[in-house]
C-alpha positions, 0 to 999 in steps of 0.5 A: 506504516512505521518504516515508511514514516521512519519510526521504530515500533517503540517510538511514540505514535508508532503503529502497532506491530506483531505476528498476529492481527494488530490493526483493528480500526482505521488509523491516520498517520502523517507521511514524510512529516507533511500534514498534506500527506496522510497514510491510513493504516487499515485492518487486513481483509480476508480474516474472520474479523474483516471479511473480503466481501464488503471490504471495498465499500465498508472502508471507502477505498474511493476516498483515497488517492492511492492504495498499497496492496501488501503481498506476503512471500511472493504469493498472490492470493485471490483476495489480492487479485480481487482488490486490484481488479476493483481498484482498476475498475474505479481508477484508484492508483495502487502499489503492490508491495512485499515488505520484509524482503531482507529477511526472506532473502536472507533465509533463502541464501543462508547456506550460500556465499551470497552478499546481501549488500551486493546491489546487483544481486539483490536487484536481480533476486527482487526482480525475479520475485516481482516477475512471479507476482506479476505473473500471479496477477495475470493468471488472475486476469488482472494486468497490473503495471510491473513497475508498480510492484516493489520488494522492500525492507521498510527498515532499510528503504535504500535496499532492493526496490525501496529507493524506487518505491520511496521515489515513486510514492513521493512523486505520485503524492506531489502530483496528486496534491497538485492536481487536487489544488488545481481543481480548487478542492478544499485543503482541510483533511476529510473526516474518515467515516466508520462505514462508507457505502460507496454504492449508495453515494454513487446512486445519489449521483454524488462523487467522492471528492479528491481532497487535499491532503492526499490520503493513502491506504495501507492494508498492514503496518 
């Protein structure tokens, strides 16, 4: 969250960061300093405090124009697969992102002569991990778009897949915002409810509107 917004952890308005579970409640941040682009920081799922079972309906993923699924260390967990499966089912766009890739790669090549500023080398290593992540989802019978998998360092967004991720994010946000405006949707931000029962909403025959500003959902800072 902080890296995408270009702020440091000690800056005013920064999202909390740490090695433990930091995000307890949903929090809204402006993205790219644009009032029309909102980034919601959400608690990670699959923990004692936030179980996976009701996560999709509890936090109302259908309210969002996109979801960032965070992967750790190139490992695709069952919770990641289930999240992607549900998002595909409801046609919610999503990105699969592994942050802090610089630290991971630095540790992997610590005893070699590898140059982490060599773009070709870094891209090659990032692509290898992306391929492994893609395979992990396919093994879980979820066919994700390989071009939506990104290995990044949020503190250095020009590195590895960072620039491509940033460009994809901006292009998608602009397109989503344009589509919403063409549909004549209201331009005031939607208020985010504490609990959203999507199944109840659907049974009443109501669709969650695609509102401006565009809102993205991130599972961790």
